[in-house]
C-alpha angles and dihedrals in degrees: 000000000000114000106225100156128048098226093196088057092046088055093046091052093048093049092047090051090048092054092049091049100194104179092195091064093064094075094108093049089048092054092047094045091053092048093051091047090049090053092051090046094062094051110103098226144067123250109212098190124028138171130206112207116214097325090162097206099037089232093127092053091049094049092046089055090050091059090070088224097099131067120186114013120195117199119212121200138157094238137030088233089078090064095096110170098316099095130258126342131209113242118227138142118267092253099049128076107210098210133114116245113278093003104120135068094193133023120185128186117187112192103327110094093076088071097057121107091208103041094159088054091050090054090050090050089051092052092050093048093059127088116232107290091017118145130234118198126178141169114211128177107242141195112309093041111133090354090148093053092047092054096045093050094046094049093045093050093046090052095048102037107015091241142061139221129199111274102157119054121244116258126207126243118246090243091055091051090049089052090052090056091054093044091053091055101252118159122226093012118194130182123178133162134225122193122213122191118205122189128214138181089242144335089279092065090054092049090051091053093047090052090048089051092051088243102126120127112304097164116141089218094052120132115261093200113112112250118231119231091245088066093063092041090055091044089053090052092051091046091053093046094052107028110031129116124227090269091058097250117129129230129233120191125214114184111192122196113209113202133187132180137163130223104245118267132170093242094062124104115262130200116257118255116254111272095018096109114121096203133046117246090238090060092051091050094042095234134128116260119228129190116241093210119107112253093235090060093067 
């Protein structure tokens, strides 16, 4: 398994953000938590036992409870400090789902799976943890996220040093995430993306929020060389030149992939086998059917 993320650094960043406790920096988690709760709210069933994976603030768990569709909700975090006022949490590493096989009706992951080194394995764990007809929901930052920041940092570093090192983590494509759902054995897999644009006075406002979210660079291949202040000043200039609005504020893109998949169950809809249709497509559409063969071939 390739080590992309330094998990000790991921934990250090999350704990630092926790200690600072900037409530304004939770806006992305709040959006995602509401979206996940809304998706559970429209499902016509009740989930007796649920688990929230590394939700950081516990907002997703709270909003899930408010839907009335969820019974017991277990929160999983890497540190007891993430407990807040919502009762105890189960402690587990970011890459392990601490649930017995077929023990959950609902498993929700708000903004944590993008930091796993073995994301396919995490999806497989999620599938195994669910009871038949159990639901897995996740929100995962996808390709396009922080694309402006990535470009500004790369260009600034290339100008100043003649090279570049990874400073923004890689994000998966929605098709790749959908393929992971299928590979893990989920039924009725769905992956769709929503793009959110956040505006700042400058690049430095964005960097402050990323630090307060615990989302600063945790790449194992990151440069260890200290960065001079002029690097960030030049990056801020490039960011403003390329990604500012008429009022001078700059844009930051967050593309969130929402995924859902069900543990297989006999009651679920299944695709028809090829050739099993009882009506021709032309009949359903009310059009005349024509052969594509040339008349002289008959």
